[in-house]
Steps between C-alpha positions, in 0.01 A plus 500: 500500500539130578634200317429423137125506454445186287753287690672385179667804343845613607504844653776758554666631812392860546847586636765320287286390204593130531242246383306354791350150492122455499351514847812655659441778748860629502791535259744213522792732415462816704226386741258785421137401559184558297628414146307645208293247306581480127163636392503771765825669396333757267287614795786513750630838620714680245817473713453122527444460125809708424715303744386160365560603138840649581602178679389300196708716266804473727474119511470491121809720461696277740404186305592664171832615645582146613405357159711759316793442734488123452469537123799737492710260708415203277561687174828645631622154603409354159672782309809487721544126441683267735745655747855529375762324706857599429718209387794443739734490199399851396707714732781748535738562784854533630681201646826467694689182416798385704750271326297194405134506396158603624149421374315819415179400320288185490173398340325273253563546128264329258662307220558732204475817709805711569656747740687801364692780668843635573757534777771753581774502762484837673752454785777442417381635169558254217598209725436175317206286612277246332143375536410132496157335490434171682193282475349372823698177527835656407448790741431250777822312415696825498374588847568151634847430368596768246471263203195647324532588132328806353266464204610842374760762590661821379872568456679684781485870415436840650160534332293270287166385370273230640306300241392167652252275320349207686483174303261347756290617791689501828594717796817692421741694718711784362840516669757781504859378495794694642800320341752589769605236749379546856722743687685611186264743335250777560129483562342617175181708483294415191184654359272241336176557308288215361161453336302180445370472143243250374526351153120519468379810315196708580295295253570183698721346231862404558 
């Protein structure tokens, strides 16, 4: 059997079932010659008809699978919402502080939001430490010449609560203070746990 009889109808490859352009004498996909004209398919050998129909069904299933997969991906992304990025001020960990101070956490706090948590000296157990919070400019001054002033701090104690509320949006650094003078006291190991809390409720109202 030759090319499509009327020269205008698309035929089918007798081997892979792919549509073949009018007038073509070979399949553009697999290269098999003598495509079956569209009107001649019912009269083609049974094996050819079965192969062409099976190829058509397989292509349909592949298309449906792709559509279902894309729909699932889109719906899953919509239901999952935006990706969650952990706030740097929500953390927990153990810190070793030599006599003096060390910055342990830093991040932006929106005005009206707050950071809560607790700290405990675990070695030596009960050794007194404090936590201070510096805004960006005061932290820079502290690093440059030691004259920075905290915007909030806790008393020196072996364990305590952290409840810091930001009056304005800024980058804040949380600092652990070992009150001993350099060379006169121990390095203190402290466990600190904090969580950033927004003052905006789930309904979007402050």
